[in-house]
C-alpha positions, 0 to 999 in steps of 0.5 A, spaced: 745 722 612 743 726 621 744 728 625 738 730 627 731 731 623 726 735 626 720 734 622 714 738 623 708 734 625 703 735 621 700 728 619 695 725 622 696 720 628 691 715 631 691 713 638 692 706 635 699 707 632 703 701 633 711 701 634 712 698 627 708 704 624 712 709 629 719 706 626 717 705 618 715 712 619 721 715 622 726 711 618 722 713 611 724 720 614 731 718 616 732 716 609 729 722 605 724 718 602 716 720 600 710 715 601 710 714 594 718 713 594 717 707 598 712 705 596 715 704 589 722 701 592 717 696 596 713 694 590 706 696 594 702 701 593 702 708 596 695 707 600 697 701 602 704 704 606 699 710 608 695 705 612 701 701 615 704 708 617 697 710 620 696 704 624 689 702 620 692 696 617 696 690 620 703 690 616 704 683 613 710 679 614 713 680 607 711 688 607 716 688 613 721 684 610 722 688 604 722 694 609 727 692 613 731 690 607 730 697 603 731 702 609 737 698 612 735 699 620 740 695 622 734 691 626 731 696 629 725 695 624 725 688 624 725 688 632 719 693 631 715 688 627 717 682 632 714 686 638 708 689 634 707 682 633 708 679 639 703 685 643 698 685 638 691 682 641 685 685 637 685 689 630 688 696 629 682 700 628 682 706 623 682 713 626 675 717 625 674 724 623 673 726 631 680 724 632 684 728 627 680 734 628 687 737 631 691 733 625 693 741 622 691 739 615 688 746 614 695 750 616 699 754 612 706 756 614 707 763 612 714 762 615 718 756 617 725 758 620 730 754 624 737 756 627 741 750 630 747 752 634 753 748 637 758 749 641 763 744 641 758 739 646 751 741 645 747 742 639 741 747 640 735 748 636 730 753 635 724 753 630 720 759 629 714 758 625 708 763 623 702 759 622 696 760 619 689 757 620 685 756 613 681 751 615 673 752 618 674 750 625 680 752 631 686 749 631 688 747 639 695 743 638 700 742 633 705 736 633 712 736 632 718 730 632 725 730 635 728 725 631 736 724 631 741 719 628 748 719 630 751 715 625 746 715 619 751 710 615 751 705 619 744 704 622 746 698 626 752 702 630 746 708 631 741 702 634 746 700 639 747 707 641 741 709 642 738 702 646 744 703 650 744 712 651 737 713 649 734 720 648 731 723 654 726 728 656 732 731 660 737 732 655 732 735 650 730 740 655 724 742 650 720 749 652 715 752 647 712 759 646 706 762 643 707 769 640 712 773 636 716 775 642 716 768 646 710 772 649 706 766 652 710 759 654 706 753 651 704 747 654 706 740 651 705 733 652 709 727 650 705 723 644 711 718 643 717 717 646 722 712 643 730 711 644 732 715 638 725 720 637 720 723 640 713 726 638 709 731 642 703 736 642 704 742 643 698 745 646 695 753 644 694 754 652 699 756 657 703 752 662 700 749 669 693 749 666 692 756 664 688 760 659 687 756 652 688 760 646 686 756 640 688 758 633 681 760 630 679 760 622 682 766 619 688 768 625 694 767 624 700 767 630 708 765 631 710 759 635 716 757 637 720 752 640 727 750 643 731 744 645 737 741 646 741 734 644 748 732 645 753 731 640 753 724 643 747 724 639 746 728 634 749 726 627 752 731 622 745 733 618 739 737 619 733 736 615 727 740 614 721 736 611 715 740 607 709 738 610 704 744 610 703 749 605 709 753 606 711 761 603 718 761 605 723 756 609 730 759 612 735 755 616 741 758 619 747 754 622 752 757 627 759 753 628 765 754 632 771 757 627 776 752 631 772 746 628 773 748 621 767 747 618 764 746 611 757 746 610 753 743 603 745 741 601 741 737 598 734 737 596 730 731 594 723 731 592 718 725 592 722 719 588 727 724 586 734 722 588 738 727 591 741 734 588 745 740 590 741 746 592 738 750 587 741 756 590 748 757 594 748 757 602 751 763 604 757 763 609 759 769 614 765 769 619 763 772 625 769 773 630 770 766 632 763 763 629 762 760 622 755 762 620 751 759 614 744 761 612 740 758 606 732 760 604 727 759 599 720 761 597 715 757 595 718 750 596 714 745 594 709 740 598 713 733 601 720 737 599 726 735 603 732 740 604 738 737 608 744 740 610 750 736 611 756 738 615 763 736 616 768 739 622 775 738 619 778 738 626 774 733 629 777 726 630 778 722 624 773 716 627 768 722 627 769 725 620 763 724 615 768 719 609 770 723 604 766 720 599 759 721 602 762 729 602 763 728 594 756 725 594 753 730 598 755 736 593 752 732 587 759 728 584 757 721 581 760 716 585 764 709 582 759 704 581 754 709 577 754 707 570 755 714 567 762 714 569 763 708 564 760 711 558 764 715 552 761 722 553 757 725 547 761 730 543 759 737 542 757 740 535 760 747 536 758 752 535 752 750 533 751 747 541 755 753 543 749 754 548 749 748 551 756 748 552 756 754 556 750 751 560 754 745 562 760 749 564 756 753 568 754 747 572 761 744 572 764 751 575 758 751 580 760 744 583 767 746 582 766 752 587 762 747 592 767 742 592 772 747 594 769 750 600 769 742 602 777 741 601 783 744 600 786 742 593 793 744 593 795 741 587 789 743 582 782 740 581 778 738 575 771 736 574 768 732 568 761 733 566 760 725 567 762 727 574 756 731 575 751 727 571 752 730 565 754 725 559 757 730 554 764 731 553 766 738 557 771 739 563 774 744 567 781 744 570 782 749 576 790 749 577 794 751 583 795 758 581 788 759 581 786 759 573 781 755 570 782 751 563 775 749 559 775 743 555 771 741 550 771 734 546 778 733 548 783 727 546 790 726 547 794 726 541 801 726 543 805 724 549 813 726 551 818 728 555 818 721 559 813 719 565 813 719 572 808 716 577 804 721 583 798 720 587 792 722 584 785 723 587 779 722 584 772 726 586 768 720 585 771 715 590 775 721 594 776 716 600 782 713 596 788 716 593 793 712 587 799 712 585 798 713 577 804 713 571 802 719 567 807 722 561 810 728 563 807 732 556 801 731 553 798 735 547 791 735 546 786 736 541 779 740 543 775 745 540 773 752 542 766 755 543 766 757 536 768 750 533 775 752 532 780 745 532 785 747 537 791 743 539 794 745 547 801 742 550 800 742 557 807 740 561 807 736 569 802 737 574 797 741 569 798 734 564 796 730 570 790 734 571 788 734 565 789 727 562 785 725 568 779 729 566 780 726 559 780 719 562 773 721 565 770 723 558 772 716 555 769 713 561 776 711 564 778 712 571 785 713 574 784 706 578 785 703 570 792 706 570 795 703 576 801 699 575 799 691 576 800 690 583 800 697 585 793 698 590 790 705 592 792 707 599 786 710 604 786 718 604 788 717 611 795 714 609 796 720 604 800 725 606 800 730 600 793 733 602 794 741 601 801 741 597 803 742 590 806 737 585 813 735 586 818 734 581 
């Protein structure tokens, strides 16, 4: 749902870690699951999952089968289990305490800063961290992971890509430094080398066997590393996983303006489903570049912050499906139960505060969506579409006005009807030709509890009727004439234009 995931390597890794354990941890990270969340989905305890990942426990065939079905890895995890089962000749032992001395468990990250740029052909990631040793022993190395997934929604396609064209060390061209201004080049050694991900120990020592500069208890330092990955290997997402206590996390994306980028963010934590970032991503245009930046203070442990993007000028087969874009922006998708429920009306003015809060959420969602798509005909969002089963909706007209509706219902229609194509944020890959009345009379409640009737005509009537349907558990697919099927968004030719009458 990567591009590339850049995971900090802050979890202990024993020398006997097996190929199945590596693939399991990789795909758990790709799917954005904590160990708790994966254990819950598999029906196993978290300690058991931890032992499988550390290599201290042999995975059972039942466990492997459940993991394959749950993580949907396109055969990669199944093949890893077969390889592990075929080569395992001795019990896998747990790493002892001495082996985990460098696991960096006592580290605190004062600032975690990632900067990702794209020139149209190659992604370059620069990662800077200010580390504080809060433990009692010197730290001599630091584990990082470079992991890519070109087609996160199609694991079989991704697996074929990396099997035929694996990520290589030459392509990555990894460099690392110690010191605030890249003062001293750091040595590094490969820890694990797989087709789609690498794990590397950054050593607190100079290149070519030079001096050592361990991070002693109470000391702090900057480390920085950078690497490149071709567009053929990198997907359309970048994820930061919080594995150490972190005081500040910041991310910057730098894309060519010519590609017409749009960017959005999702946050997950432990077993929680993805939610939009709690604060907006800032956007600046600098000459021919679009710069997106976002930061947060005191992110909770195990949280994952995932930025996704789409290039509107990219070839169609490389673009993110529109429905996935909308899901990433926090819009409920077809099949979710809330879209088929009748939303609960507001008791106004007694629930005025709740009503205002829901409208604020709707407006926030509308702003996110508008950054990802051009709406020449206007747009609307109903509260169930953002996971709130209350009878509120907003409509943004083609002229830029915003209508707010509480407890709306259509009480009268007139003026004949016409058929025009509609789209829905909850299944945005399709467009359907829907018959609607040209005039509707809508009864609704204002924030002070007064009942009003407003008349809407033509295109605005269509927008309002669509949202009223949402509040009564109905989708426009239900209104298609018998025998009429929706078309794909690629076939639709009306994007960016106003209604025609």
